[in-house]
Structure formats: structure tokens, C-alpha cells
C-alpha positions, 0 to 999 in steps of 0.5 A: 427159245434163243435167237442169235439175230435180235433185230434185222435191217437192210443197209441203206445209204446210212447204216443203223447202229446201236448205242454207243454208236450213232452213225455208220456209212460205207463210201465205195466210189470208183473215181476216174483219173484225176485232173491237175486240181485232183478232181475227176477228169470226167465232166461233172455236167448233170450232177447236183454239185454241192449235194451229189450222192447220186452214185452216177457212173459209180461215184459221187462228188458228195458236197465237193464241187472240185474235189470229191468229199466234204468241205468245211463243216462243224461238229460238237458232242461226239467223235468221228472214225474214218477207216480208209480201206482204199484211196486217200482222205485229206483232213484240215481243221479249225485248229490248223491241223492237217493230215493225208491218210489212206490204204488202211489208215484210221483217223479218230477225231474227238469233236468234243467242245467243237471243231470245224473240219474238211474231209476231201478225197484227192484223186492222185492217180492221173493215168488210172482210176482212183477207187476210194473206199472208207467207213465213216463211223460216229461214236457218242460221248457221254454228257460229262465229256461232250465239251472235251477239247477237240483232238485227233489221233492217227492210227496208221495201217502198219500199227493196226493189228490183223488177227488171222484165224484158220478153221479146221479146213485151213480156210482163213478169216482176217479180222482187222482190229480197228478198236478194242482187242481180239485174242491178245491183239490190241488196237492203237489207243483212241483219243484220251476222252473217247468212250472207247478209251475207258477199260470197261466199255467193251468198244470193239470195231472189227472188219472181217474178211472171210475166205470162201467157206471159212468159219470163225468163232467170234468171242462173247461180248461183255455183259450188257454190250450191244453188238451189230454185224453188217454184211456187204460187198456181195457177202453172206454169212451163216451164224450158229451158237451153242444154244441157238436152235437153228442156224441163221443167215445174214445176206449181202446188204443187211445187218443185225443186232446180234446176241453177245452172251456166248460165242458165235460161229460165222461161216461164209456162204457166198464164195468169200465175205466181208463184214463189219462189227460194231460193239460196245456198252451203251452210254445210256443217255438221251441222244438229240442229233441235229445236223452236225451236233449231238447233245442230250437235250434240245437246249444243248443243240441250240447252245451249239449253234449259238457258240458256232455262230459266235466263235466259229469253233476257232475260225477257219485258217485255210484259204478255201473251204475244201483244201487238199494237200498236193499231188504227192502220195505222202501220208502224214499228220500235222497236229495243232501243236505243230507235231508231225508224224508219218507211218513207219512203213513206206507211204507209197 
């Protein structure tokens, strides 16, 4: 008997993933208006500053104490993908690079041999709330590339394709192609040493937005690929395929490892649904993760800590641990080599 959903799981704070992915978290915070320092105007009394994941009043400070977010911290041996759907992120790193991005932009960073970065969420609106929503996704690097040079690429929203499909009743599904390709539309290139930069790894990251009652048929994955589907934000889906004996449902706050050998028709059953797909061929190497470092054995983790203690992965060139990039809503990236870029579309 063929089953579409090979394994089901509930979505907690951190979502389960499958090789080559390591980690996925969905941050969704309805921040209050910002103050002069770009932090929340509301009092922070009662929050465990430095470790606030409470979701109190609909938002968290995370590791921030003034501006929400994640002050300087190191990484080695994998990549981070930050897909900003609402709000802004300010990136600063040990190479001297900086960026402000949001509103559909994606930053794809190869930690490689080692980097220290900060990821802060500046609250730029002082007379209105600052909703901030993003996916933070970690994807592994094979051992041969774990010491690749650190690098980040900006995938600006205006260059990320959105595939629009209408079903027989004219109901739409919009698929944002963050990585990979769909129906001839290809995402911007990831960093050069990424597992996703290889032509045979079938790495795809898709965000699905289905109208009420809409159906969309997801094409088969490449043989051997892992495919995980997540539903969130009140959505619910019915899944069918040519060979599955019965439809299967995936409700809000759940994910599943989905069989990828044939097309899967996804139908909204919740008055409109959102979903995320992470897909790719597994690297197939051991994974040892300890805090911010990922390697294939414990000796590699111990070496990462020694190297970080010795070199600081280049040191921290910023005057504070949680830098932000001012009050202007200008999206930009300044790379370590001095090259600057901005999205083609207007930034406000």
C-alpha cells in the first residue's frame, strides 16, 4: 500500500527537517511601535532579557536586550537561509559586511570555515506596529566544503520568482521559489559552495499560498530526494496522488515527510492555506551539531571551538554586539570586499 505521508510530526518552536536540511524555525512576531533606539516602545519588565522566547503579548526579544534579535554569535560548517516575509533584518558580520533586508528578501549565508554575525530586527515604524515574520533555515555542507570561505548572497524579492497556477475552477496557488526551480522559473543562485549550487542535488525551497479551495499539483522530486511539507498559520491541506489509496490530510501546525516519487495534488481545506516545502537529495554524512557548529564528528566540533577561541573567526569589527543600521528603510547589502548592492525595486 502506498502512503503519501511517510512520517508526521507536530511543529514546535523548531521544526523537524530531513537531510540535507538541519533546522527550520518560523518567527512570527507582532512587535509594537519602535522607540528612538529601534527597540519596542513597550516596557520590557518581566521578560528574561538575553533569552526571551516567551511570545508574551505576541512577540519575543530572543537574545536581544535593546533591539529584538540575535546579537553576535559564531557559526561553522553549514549555511543559514533567512527568508524575510515581513519586517526587516539587520545583518552585521566579522568580515565587516552589513545588510538590511526584508519584505520578501532572502539572505543565504555560507558559514563555512567560520563567521560571526548578528541578526537584529529593527523596529522602524514609530507610529504603528512592526510585524516581523521570517523563516530561518539551516542547510548542511558536505565535509569537503565545510571549510569553504564564508560568504553571503542577497536574493532580493524582485528577483525571486513566484509561480502562479490556476486550477480548473480558477482558484490560485502562488509558489515563491526561494531555491531551485519550478515550471521553468529558477530561483537566484545560492552561494558558490552551497550544496544547493550543485546541479544534481534537487534542492528546492518553496513557499505555497493557496486560495480558498485551490488545488495545485506538485511535481515529483528527483529520485532519492527527501521532501518535507509544513502547514502553518491556520492552514489545512488534503493530499492525493495517482497511486495512494486514500487522500491524506495535513492540518495546521503539522509537517510530514512526503513521498516524492510521483506528482502530489495539494488542496486547501481551510479557507486558504500557507505551506512550506523543503526538498533535496541527502548529503548522507554523519551530523554532529553542538550549539552554533556542525561537523561530521566530535573532534571537528572541538576544533571549531578551539579555532573560535583563538581567532574569533576574524574578530568583531563593530562597536556593539547588536548593531543596527539606522532609521532609514533602505534595503542594501555591503559585502566584505566593499561591493554594495540594492534591490532594483524601490526599497520603501
